[in-house]
Backbone as CSV, one residue per row, in Angstrom:
resi,resn,N_x,N_y,N_z,CA_x,CA_y,CA_z,C_x,C_y,C_z
1,MET,1.078,-0.937,-0.212,0.247,0.046,-0.087,0.998,1.432,0.252
2,VAL,0.438,1.910,-0.900,1.143,3.498,-0.777,1.082,4.543,0.146
3,ASP,1.515,5.533,0.829,1.347,6.028,1.789,1.136,7.202,1.098
4,ASP,0.226,7.596,0.801,-0.483,8.573,0.316,0.145,10.378,1.255
5,LYS,0.075,10.235,2.172,0.310,11.175,2.939,-1.117,12.069,3.429
6,GLY,-2.347,11.857,2.789,-3.436,12.410,2.249,-3.233,13.403,1.479
7,LYS,-2.713,13.186,0.582,-2.797,13.878,-0.671,-3.599,13.820,-1.724
8,LYS,-4.586,12.150,-1.788,-5.330,12.313,-2.485,-6.817,12.733,-2.199
9,ASP,-7.111,12.843,-1.051,-7.931,13.654,-0.407,-7.918,15.035,-0.227
10,GLN,-6.689,15.687,-0.380,-6.412,17.006,-0.529,-6.818,17.389,-2.028
11,VAL,-6.686,16.694,-3.025,-6.386,16.471,-4.495,-8.133,16.471,-4.398
12,LYS,-9.342,15.411,-3.943,-10.331,15.425,-4.619,-10.954,16.306,-3.584
13,GLY,-11.005,16.723,-2.575,-11.106,17.763,-1.722,-11.571,19.142,-2.859
14,GLY,-10.250,19.437,-2.913,-10.575,20.613,-3.754,-11.191,20.709,-5.347
15,VAL,-11.323,19.540,-5.877,-12.039,19.659,-7.268,-13.497,19.223,-6.843
16,LYS,-13.687,18.807,-5.449,-14.944,18.649,-5.177,-15.497,20.221,-4.983
17,GLU,-14.524,20.999,-4.621,-14.880,22.118,-3.305,-14.447,23.375,-4.908
18,LYS,-13.925,23.280,-5.742,-14.271,24.213,-7.204,-15.136,23.671,-7.898
19,THR,-15.622,22.356,-7.966,-16.741,22.121,-8.625,-18.479,22.334,-8.116
20,GLY,-18.446,22.814,-6.438,-19.516,23.408,-5.578,-19.071,24.496,-5.960
21,LYS,-18.289,25.729,-6.285,-17.996,26.953,-6.585,-18.906,27.291,-7.615
22,LEU,-18.480,26.401,-9.087,-18.303,26.592,-10.208,-20.542,26.208,-10.411
23,THR,-20.713,25.069,-9.977,-22.362,25.407,-9.895,-23.108,25.907,-8.876
24,GLY,-22.494,26.069,-8.257,-23.518,27.183,-7.164,-23.582,25.990,-5.852
25,ASP,-23.568,24.787,-6.116,-23.506,23.563,-5.215,-23.460,23.880,-3.704
26,LYS,-23.838,24.220,-2.424,-22.896,25.207,-1.310,-22.427,23.577,-0.646
27,GLU,-23.130,22.836,-1.293,-22.944,21.057,-0.461,-21.476,20.472,-0.299
28,LYS,-22.049,20.608,-1.549,-20.613,20.448,-2.476,-19.323,20.836,-2.084
29,GLN,-19.494,22.194,-2.284,-17.947,22.909,-1.958,-18.100,22.872,-0.222
30,THR,-18.835,22.785,0.584,-18.643,22.253,1.714,-17.294,20.902,1.843
31,GLU,-18.722,19.613,1.512,-18.043,18.637,1.509,-16.587,18.576,0.449
32,GLY,-16.396,19.213,0.216,-14.922,19.299,-1.186,-13.325,19.645,0.010
33,PHE,-14.349,21.205,1.183,-13.390,21.687,1.749,-13.071,21.013,3.074
34,LEU,-14.425,20.204,3.624,-13.961,19.536,5.003,-12.575,17.921,3.798
35,GLU,-13.080,17.329,2.958,-12.038,16.515,2.696,-10.674,16.983,2.478
36,LYS,-9.976,18.166,1.799,-9.298,18.715,1.648,-9.058,19.094,2.971
37,ALA,-9.487,19.610,4.115,-8.659,19.729,5.910,-8.390,18.322,5.968
38,LYS,-9.016,16.814,6.186,-9.156,15.670,6.310,-7.673,15.229,5.717
39,GLY,-7.193,16.115,4.577,-6.163,15.885,4.322,-4.872,15.889,4.226
40,LYS,-5.845,17.432,5.170,-3.825,17.737,5.283,-4.027,17.906,6.612
41,VAL,-5.168,16.679,7.517,-4.576,16.215,8.708,-4.185,15.027,8.845
42,LYS,-4.482,14.478,8.353,-3.493,13.146,7.928,-2.034,13.854,7.528
43,GLU,-1.766,14.352,6.372,-0.120,14.798,6.135,0.354,14.871,7.484
44,ALA,-0.202,16.299,8.414,0.364,16.359,9.621,0.923,15.490,10.428
45,ALA,-0.561,14.412,10.693,-0.437,13.076,11.466,1.149,12.152,10.899
46,SER,0.436,12.309,10.209,2.011,11.132,9.116,3.233,11.782,9.639
47,ASP,3.525,13.298,9.190,4.847,14.288,9.320,5.422,13.939,10.801
48,ALA,4.496,14.033,11.624,4.329,14.389,12.828,5.096,12.440,13.510
49,LYS,4.659,11.331,13.211,5.030,10.024,13.758,6.786,9.588,12.739
50,GLU,6.760,10.449,11.518,7.969,10.421,11.333,9.133,10.947,11.552
51,THR,8.632,12.647,12.572,9.620,12.919,13.556,9.921,12.351,14.183
52,ALA,8.715,11.548,14.770,8.929,10.968,16.456,9.357,9.641,15.903
53,GLU,9.535,9.096,15.165,10.366,8.093,14.793,11.485,8.118,14.398
54,GLY,12.076,9.053,13.503,13.546,9.903,13.376,13.930,10.012,15.245
55,VAL,13.874,10.711,15.890,13.657,11.288,17.277,14.218,10.128,17.751
56,LYS,13.806,9.187,18.107,13.238,7.505,18.766,14.585,7.236,18.304
57,ASN,14.593,6.663,16.818,15.621,6.638,16.400,17.226,7.024,16.630
58,ALA,17.080,8.223,16.683,18.447,9.005,16.520,18.626,8.948,18.328
59,VAL,17.872,8.646,19.306,17.931,8.763,20.800,18.452,7.055,20.815
60,LYS,18.004,5.779,20.615,18.749,4.649,20.933,19.733,4.624,20.086
61,LYS,19.945,5.192,18.685,22.146,5.462,18.387,22.747,6.179,19.383
62,ASP,22.287,6.983,20.305,23.210,7.789,21.076,23.090,6.888,22.297
63,SER,21.860,6.258,23.053,22.197,5.563,23.897,23.466,4.123,23.593
64,ASP,23.045,3.881,22.285,24.043,2.208,22.042,25.507,2.809,22.181
65,LYS,25.966,4.289,21.813,27.066,4.547,21.631,27.653,4.682,23.041
66,GLU,26.783,5.042,24.193,27.355,5.202,25.381,27.749,3.915,26.544
67,LYS,27.126,2.924,25.259,27.432,1.459,25.919,29.109,1.247,26.147
């Protein structure tokens, strides 16, 4: 499985949001906005997880050097 980090949700949401604006469909526009926001949250969570893993690995590496 490919980890898209929420990029697909952001793109799909952007398309829905713009389509809603063009057609005057406020519900579709709002749905797109929320989907785009969901994608951004997924991306931020993924980035935070990667950062935490990097810190954990650095601490472990540092700890191993001290032994």
